[in-house]
C-alpha positions in Angstrom: 37.1 -16.2 -18.7 34.6 -18.8 -16.8 33.0 -18.5 -13.7 32.6 -20.9 -11.2 29.4 -20.7 -9.5 30.8 -21.2 -6.3 32.9 -18.8 -6.5 30.9 -15.4 -4.4 34.1 -13.2 -4.7 34.1 -12.6 -7.8 29.8 -12.1 -8.7 28.2 -8.8 -8.4 25.3 -9.0 -5.6 22.2 -7.1 -7.0 18.9 -6.7 -6.2 17.5 -8.9 -3.5 21.1 -10.4 -2.6 21.1 -12.1 -6.0 23.9 -12.1 -9.1 23.3 -9.1 -11.5 20.3 -6.8 -12.2 20.4 -4.3 -9.9 20.4 -1.7 -13.1 17.2 -3.6 -14.1 15.8 -3.2 -10.5 16.3 0.6 -10.4 14.7 0.6 -13.9 11.1 -0.7 -13.2 10.9 0.3 -10.0 11.3 4.1 -11.4 8.9 2.7 -13.5 6.7 1.2 -10.6 6.3 4.6 -9.6 6.2 6.7 -12.1 3.6 4.9 -13.2 2.0 4.3 -9.3 2.1 8.1 -9.1 0.4 9.0 -12.4 -1.8 7.0 -11.5 -3.2 8.1 -8.1 -3.4 11.4 -9.6 -6.0 10.4 -12.0 -7.7 9.6 -8.8 -10.4 11.6 -6.4 -11.5 10.5 -3.4 -14.8 12.1 -1.5 -16.3 10.6 1.5 -19.6 9.8 2.5 -22.2 10.5 5.1 -22.1 7.5 7.8 -26.1 6.4 7.8 -27.9 3.0 9.1 -31.3 3.1 7.4 -31.1 6.8 6.2 -29.8 8.1 9.5 -26.6 9.8 10.4 -25.1 6.9 12.6 -21.4 8.2 13.2 -22.2 9.2 16.8 -23.2 5.4 16.9 -19.6 4.1 16.5 -17.7 7.4 19.3 -19.7 5.1 22.6 -17.9 2.1 22.7 -14.4 4.7 22.4 -16.1 7.5 24.8 -16.9 4.7 26.9 -13.8 3.4 27.2 -12.5 6.6 27.8 -14.2 7.0 31.0 -13.7 3.4 32.3 -9.7 4.3 31.8 -10.2 8.1 33.6 -11.6 6.0 36.5 -9.1 3.1 36.2 -5.9 3.1 33.9 -5.2 -0.1 34.7 -8.6 -1.7 33.6 -8.8 -3.9 30.9 -12.5 -3.2 29.7 -11.3 0.0 28.9 -8.6 -0.4 26.5 -10.1 -3.4 25.3 -13.2 -0.4 24.7 -10.5 2.5 22.9 -8.9 -0.5 21.3 -12.6 -1.2 19.4 -13.7 2.1 19.6 -10.9 3.4 17.7 -10.8 0.3 15.1 -14.8 1.1 15.0 -13.7 4.6 13.5 -10.9 3.5 11.2 -13.4 0.6 9.5 -16.2 3.3 9.0 -13.9 6.1 7.7 -12.1 3.3 4.8 -15.7 1.8 4.4 -17.4 5.0 3.4 -14.6 6.4 1.2 -15.8 6.9 -2.8 -13.2 6.8 -5.3 -13.8 7.7 -8.5 -10.8 7.8 -11.9 -11.0 11.2 -13.4 -11.7 11.1 -17.1 -9.0 10.6 -19.0 -7.9 9.8 -22.5 -7.5 5.8 -23.3 -3.2 6.5 -24.6 -3.1 8.2 -21.1 -4.4 5.3 -19.4 -2.7 2.5 -21.4 0.8 4.5 -20.4 -0.3 4.8 -17.1 -0.6 0.8 -16.2 1.5 -0.1 -18.6 4.8 1.8 -17.0 3.2 0.1 -13.7 3.2 -3.5 -14.8 6.3 -3.0 -16.9 7.7 -1.6 -14.0 6.6 -4.5 -11.3 7.5 -7.1 -14.0 11.1 -5.8 -14.0 11.5 -5.5 -10.0 10.2 -8.8 -9.8 12.7 -9.9 -12.8 15.5 -8.1 -11.5 15.3 -10.3 -7.9 16.0 -13.7 -9.2 18.8 -15.2 -11.1 20.1 -12.3 -13.6 22.4 -14.1 -16.3 24.9 -12.0 -19.0 25.8 -13.2 -22.3 29.1 -13.3 -22.4 
Protein backbone atom coordinates (compact mmCIF):
# COMPACT_ATOMS: atom_id res chain seq x y z
CA UNK A 1 0.00 0.00 0.00
CA UNK A 2 1.51 3.33 -1.06
CA UNK A 3 1.52 6.17 1.42
CA UNK A 4 0.43 9.63 0.45
CA UNK A 5 2.92 12.25 1.65
CA UNK A 6 0.05 14.60 2.53
CA UNK A 7 -1.72 12.06 4.76
CA UNK A 8 -0.41 13.00 8.22
CA UNK A 9 -2.71 10.57 10.04
CA UNK A 10 -0.73 7.55 8.77
CA UNK A 11 2.75 9.00 9.37
CA UNK A 12 4.44 8.47 12.69
CA UNK A 13 6.06 11.50 14.21
CA UNK A 14 9.61 10.92 15.33
CA UNK A 15 12.44 12.99 16.71
CA UNK A 16 12.12 16.72 16.16
CA UNK A 17 8.60 16.35 14.72
CA UNK A 18 9.95 14.67 11.60
CA UNK A 19 8.58 11.39 10.25
CA UNK A 20 10.38 8.34 11.67
CA UNK A 21 13.84 8.02 13.14
CA UNK A 22 12.87 7.81 16.81
CA UNK A 23 14.93 4.66 17.42
CA UNK A 24 17.90 6.18 15.61
CA UNK A 25 17.57 9.28 17.77
CA UNK A 26 17.70 7.34 21.05
CA UNK A 27 20.60 5.14 19.92
CA UNK A 28 22.49 8.29 18.85
CA UNK A 29 21.63 10.02 22.11
CA UNK A 30 22.89 7.03 24.11
CA UNK A 31 26.15 6.91 22.13
CA UNK A 32 26.64 10.66 22.51
CA UNK A 33 26.03 10.63 26.26
CA UNK A 34 28.25 7.58 26.80
CA UNK A 35 31.09 8.99 24.67
CA UNK A 36 30.90 12.43 26.28
CA UNK A 37 30.78 10.94 29.79
CA UNK A 38 33.75 8.69 29.11
CA UNK A 39 35.70 11.57 27.55
CA UNK A 40 35.02 13.94 30.44
CA UNK A 41 36.12 11.26 32.92
CA UNK A 42 39.59 11.43 31.34
CA UNK A 43 39.91 15.19 31.87
CA UNK A 44 41.38 16.78 34.99
CA UNK A 45 40.53 20.41 35.71
CA UNK A 46 42.62 22.53 38.09
CA UNK A 47 42.89 26.23 38.69
CA UNK A 48 45.85 28.51 38.85
CA UNK A 49 46.77 31.73 40.56
CA UNK A 50 45.26 34.99 39.31
CA UNK A 51 48.29 37.09 38.56
CA UNK A 52 49.20 40.32 36.84
CA UNK A 53 52.96 40.81 36.32
CA UNK A 54 53.66 38.10 38.90
CA UNK A 55 51.42 39.45 41.66
CA UNK A 56 48.21 37.85 42.93
CA UNK A 57 45.37 39.91 41.47
CA UNK A 58 42.19 38.22 42.76
CA UNK A 59 41.61 41.02 45.26
CA UNK A 60 41.52 43.60 42.48
CA UNK A 61 38.63 41.77 40.84
CA UNK A 62 36.56 42.21 44.00
CA UNK A 63 36.76 46.02 44.03
CA UNK A 64 33.87 46.72 41.57
CA UNK A 65 31.67 44.12 43.29
CA UNK A 66 32.33 45.45 46.79
CA UNK A 67 31.93 49.09 45.73
CA UNK A 68 28.61 48.20 44.09
CA UNK A 69 27.45 46.45 47.26
CA UNK A 70 28.30 49.53 49.34
CA UNK A 71 26.30 51.74 46.96
CA UNK A 72 23.35 49.32 46.96
CA UNK A 73 23.24 49.18 50.77
CA UNK A 74 23.20 52.98 50.84
CA UNK A 75 20.60 53.27 48.04
CA UNK A 76 18.92 50.06 46.87
CA UNK A 77 17.58 51.68 43.66
CA UNK A 78 20.93 52.99 42.43
CA UNK A 79 21.66 52.19 38.78
CA UNK A 80 25.42 52.46 39.36
CA UNK A 81 25.24 50.09 42.32
CA UNK A 82 23.49 47.45 40.24
CA UNK A 83 25.87 48.04 37.32
CA UNK A 84 28.98 47.68 39.51
CA UNK A 85 27.69 44.49 41.15
CA UNK A 86 26.90 43.02 37.73
CA UNK A 87 30.31 44.03 36.33
CA UNK A 88 32.04 42.63 39.44
CA UNK A 89 30.26 39.26 39.12
CA UNK A 90 31.16 39.08 35.42
CA UNK A 91 34.82 39.86 36.21
CA UNK A 92 34.94 37.22 38.96
CA UNK A 93 33.36 34.46 36.82
CA UNK A 94 35.48 35.40 33.82
CA UNK A 95 38.61 35.28 35.96
CA UNK A 96 37.68 31.86 37.33
CA UNK A 97 37.09 30.45 33.86
CA UNK A 98 40.24 32.05 32.41
CA UNK A 99 42.42 30.55 35.15
CA UNK A 100 41.23 26.97 34.71
CA UNK A 101 43.80 24.49 33.49
CA UNK A 102 42.47 21.44 31.71
CA UNK A 103 44.60 18.30 31.32
CA UNK A 104 43.76 15.13 29.43
CA UNK A 105 44.83 12.16 31.57
CA UNK A 106 47.00 9.54 29.88
CA UNK A 107 44.99 6.80 28.22
CA UNK A 108 45.51 4.32 25.43
CA UNK A 109 45.01 5.24 21.79
CA UNK A 110 42.26 2.61 21.56
CA UNK A 111 40.30 4.19 24.41
CA UNK A 112 40.73 7.67 22.93
CA UNK A 113 39.51 6.53 19.51
CA UNK A 114 36.60 4.69 21.11
CA UNK A 115 35.56 7.76 23.15
CA UNK A 116 35.77 10.14 20.21
CA UNK A 117 34.22 7.59 17.83
CA UNK A 118 31.21 7.05 20.10
CA UNK A 119 30.76 10.81 20.45
CA UNK A 120 31.00 11.42 16.69
CA UNK A 121 28.76 8.47 15.77
CA UNK A 122 26.17 9.50 18.33
CA UNK A 123 26.06 13.09 17.11
CA UNK A 124 25.80 11.84 13.52
CA UNK A 125 22.88 9.54 14.37
CA UNK A 126 21.06 12.30 16.25
CA UNK A 127 21.45 14.66 13.28
CA UNK A 128 20.33 11.91 10.89
CA UNK A 129 17.23 11.20 13.00
CA UNK A 130 16.17 14.84 12.95
CA UNK A 131 15.92 14.81 9.15
CA UNK A 132 13.29 12.91 7.23
CA UNK A 133 13.75 9.19 7.53
CA UNK A 134 12.66 6.78 4.80
CA UNK A 135 12.46 3.02 5.20
CA UNK A 136 12.78 0.70 2.22
CA UNK A 137 9.54 -1.24 1.91
